[in-house]
C-alpha positions as a Markdown table, in Angstrom:
| # | Residue | x | y | z |
|---|---|---|---|---|
| 1 | Unk | -66.5 | -64.2 | 18.3 |
| 2 | Unk | -65.2 | -65.5 | 15.1 |
| 3 | Unk | -64.2 | -68.7 | 13.8 |
| 4 | Unk | -60.7 | -67.7 | 13.5 |
| 5 | Unk | -60.7 | -66.3 | 17.2 |
| 6 | Unk | -62.2 | -69.5 | 18.9 |
| 7 | Unk | -59.0 | -71.2 | 17.1 |
| 8 | Unk | -56.5 | -69.3 | 18.6 |
| 9 | Unk | -58.7 | -69.8 | 21.8 |
| 10 | Unk | -58.1 | -73.5 | 21.0 |
| 11 | Unk | -54.7 | -74.1 | 23.0 |
| 12 | Unk | -54.4 | -76.8 | 25.3 |
| 13 | Unk | -50.8 | -76.1 | 26.1 |
| 14 | Unk | -52.7 | -72.4 | 27.2 |
| 15 | Unk | -54.9 | -74.7 | 30.0 |
| 16 | Unk | -53.5 | -77.3 | 31.0 |
| 17 | Unk | -52.6 | -76.3 | 34.3 |
| 18 | Unk | -48.8 | -77.5 | 34.4 |
| 19 | Unk | -46.1 | -75.4 | 35.2 |
| 20 | Unk | -44.3 | -74.7 | 31.8 |
| 21 | Unk | -41.7 | -71.9 | 30.1 |
| 22 | Unk | -43.6 | -69.7 | 27.8 |
| 23 | Unk | -42.2 | -68.7 | 24.7 |
| 24 | Unk | -42.3 | -65.0 | 23.5 |
| 25 | Unk | -44.5 | -65.4 | 21.0 |
| 26 | Unk | -47.0 | -67.5 | 23.1 |
| 27 | Unk | -47.5 | -64.5 | 25.3 |
| 28 | Unk | -48.0 | -62.0 | 22.7 |
| 29 | Unk | -50.5 | -64.1 | 21.1 |
| 30 | Unk | -52.4 | -64.8 | 24.2 |
| 31 | Unk | -52.0 | -60.7 | 25.4 |
| 32 | Unk | -53.2 | -59.5 | 21.7 |
| 33 | Unk | -55.9 | -62.4 | 21.7 |
| 34 | Unk | -57.0 | -61.3 | 25.3 |
| 35 | Unk | -57.2 | -57.7 | 24.5 |
| 36 | Unk | -59.0 | -58.0 | 21.5 |
| 37 | Unk | -61.6 | -59.7 | 23.1 |
| 38 | Unk | -62.1 | -57.9 | 26.3 |
| 39 | Unk | -61.3 | -54.4 | 24.8 |
| 40 | Unk | -58.9 | -53.7 | 27.3 |
| 41 | Unk | -54.9 | -52.6 | 26.6 |
| 42 | Unk | -53.1 | -55.5 | 28.9 |
| 43 | Unk | -49.2 | -55.8 | 27.9 |
| 44 | Unk | -47.3 | -58.6 | 29.7 |
| 45 | Unk | -45.1 | -57.1 | 33.2 |
| 46 | Unk | -43.7 | -60.8 | 34.2 |
| 47 | Unk | -46.5 | -61.4 | 36.6 |
| 48 | Unk | -47.4 | -64.8 | 36.8 |
| 49 | Unk | -50.5 | -63.9 | 38.7 |
| 50 | Unk | -51.6 | -61.4 | 35.7 |
| 51 | Unk | -50.7 | -63.8 | 33.3 |
| 52 | Unk | -52.5 | -66.7 | 34.6 |
| 53 | Unk | -55.4 | -63.9 | 35.1 |
| 54 | Unk | -55.1 | -63.7 | 31.2 |
| 55 | Unk | -54.7 | -66.9 | 30.7 |
| 56 | Unk | -58.0 | -67.9 | 32.6 |
| 57 | Unk | -60.1 | -65.3 | 31.2 |
| 58 | Unk | -59.0 | -66.8 | 27.4 |
| 59 | Unk | -59.9 | -70.2 | 28.8 |
| 60 | Unk | -63.2 | -69.2 | 30.0 |
| 61 | Unk | -64.3 | -66.9 | 26.7 |
| 62 | Unk | -63.3 | -70.6 | 24.7 |
| 63 | Unk | -65.7 | -72.2 | 27.2 |
| 64 | Unk | -68.5 | -70.0 | 26.4 |
| 65 | Unk | -67.6 | -70.1 | 22.6 |
| 66 | Unk | -67.8 | -73.8 | 22.9 |
| 67 | Unk | -71.1 | -73.9 | 24.5 |
| 68 | Unk | -72.7 | -71.1 | 22.2 |
| 69 | Unk | -71.4 | -73.2 | 19.3 |
| 70 | Unk | -73.2 | -76.2 | 20.5 |
| 71 | Unk | -76.1 | -74.2 | 21.0 |
| 72 | Unk | -76.1 | -73.0 | 17.2 |
| 73 | Unk | -75.9 | -76.8 | 16.2 |
| 74 | Unk | -79.0 | -77.9 | 17.8 |
| 75 | Unk | -80.6 | -74.9 | 16.3 |
| 76 | Unk | -79.5 | -76.1 | 12.9 |
| 77 | Unk | -80.9 | -79.4 | 13.4 |
| 78 | Unk | -84.0 | -78.4 | 14.7 |
| 79 | Unk | -85.2 | -75.8 | 12.5 |
| 80 | Unk | -82.7 | -76.8 | 9.3 |
| 81 | Unk | -81.4 | -73.3 | 9.3 |
| 82 | Unk | -77.2 | -73.1 | 9.4 |
| 83 | Unk | -76.0 | -69.7 | 11.5 |
| 84 | Unk | -73.1 | -69.4 | 9.8 |
């Protein structure tokens, strides 16, 4: 996962759990990123459960990326090598 994708995933408003209105641009961005990460071709159908599943997938991918980056930073400190 690229740093740009990680930055796109870092949207707390997507994960805060509060019900809110989604702007069309938020939905478009979330589905585009989801499709890039999963290789799927999902489109927004207006289904609340489907939207929630997309956001949960993005949240999970973000958490995995954070853990991976933390592991790489620890390796860099131990070996003095950069993983970027």
